[in-house]
C-alpha positions, 0 to 999 in steps of 0.5 A, a space after each residue: 876711672 879704671 875701677 878698683 879691685 881686691 885681691 885676697 893673699 896669704 903672705 909670709 909673716 902674716 896670721 890673717 889674709 892680706 887683701 890686695 889693692 888693684 886698679 887694672 894691672 897697677 898695685 894700689 895697695 893692701 890691708 893687713 891686720 896689725 896687733 890689734 887694727 886694720 892697716 891700709 898701706 897706699 903707694 905711689 903709682 910707678 911714675 912716682 905719682 898718686 892715685 886717684 880713688 873714688 870716694 865710695 869705691 874706696 870706702 866699699 872696698 875697704 869695709 870689704 878688706 876689713 872683714 877680710 883681714 879681721 880675726 873672727 872672734 873680734 868681728 862684730 856689727 859695730 866694727 862695720 858700721 859705718 860702711 856702705 854695703 856692696 850689692 850681695 843677693 842671696 838665691 831667692 832671698 832679700 837683699 843681705 844686712 849688715 849681720 848676714 854679710 859678715 859670715 859670708 863665704 870669705 871668697 864671696 866676699 871677693 868676687 862680689 867686690 871685685 865684680 859688683 861694679 863691673 854690672 852694666 844694669 841691675 834688675 829690680 831684685 837686684 841682679 847683675 848683668 854684665 858685658 861679654 868681656 867682663 862674664 868671661 872674667 866672672 867665670 875665669 875668677 869663680 873658678 880661682 876662688 872655687 866658686 862654681 857658674 851653675 846658671 847663666 842666662 843671655 840679654 840683650 842690652 839696648 839702652 835700658 830695654 833688657 831684652 831676655 834670649 830663651 836659646 841663650 841659657 846654661 845651667 848645672 846640676 848641683 854637686 853630689 857629696 864629696 865631689 865638689 873638686 870635679 863639679 867645679 871646673 867642670 862646670 865653670 869650664 862648661 860655662 866658659 865655652 858656653 859663653 864662648 859660643 855665644 854671640 859676640 855683639 856688643 849688647 850681649 850681657 849675661 847674668 849669673 847664678 853661683 855656688 860656693 862649696 858649702 852648697 850655698 848659692 847666690 845671684 851676682 
């Protein structure tokens, strides 16, 4: 089944962000805030047929979407207590709990919700490893969301064995004060060029550390 992804957008007539639900190039529906509740609209496909969606994946996407569209002053642990959380690990920390997730940067929430299920392998600490084609899209999406890839490591995944490749490594220094608008596009372009130059073999996977505009970083 093609993974479901969410895209945060701004629309005329809506005070809060609107979250669009997509499966590949097909628009599935959207989530928005209406007066005192988050509302979900699911549409038929272009042929008028229904979409078959994985229940767990849909619940995770809706939980993330609800957090994005709910006004900040109305958010609470109780509001989201019935939903499973996607993986999210802070660099050097344990997995975040529900309260931490509620206060994450919106761009981070969007990125993780779109790519979490696309990892082909996860380490014991929750670190995700992405195939080369997905990794390229990951970097491009970071740039669109105003996030920066600050570390990237290459491995070969042979069966269930992860093999480090020390020569496939990328890391940059952090941005200085007031330089984010220059740092983010530069480091992402460099990361994209670096990954493009890495071997295009099917076993190649990449792991990332991503930085937010506020300087906080997390392991994807």
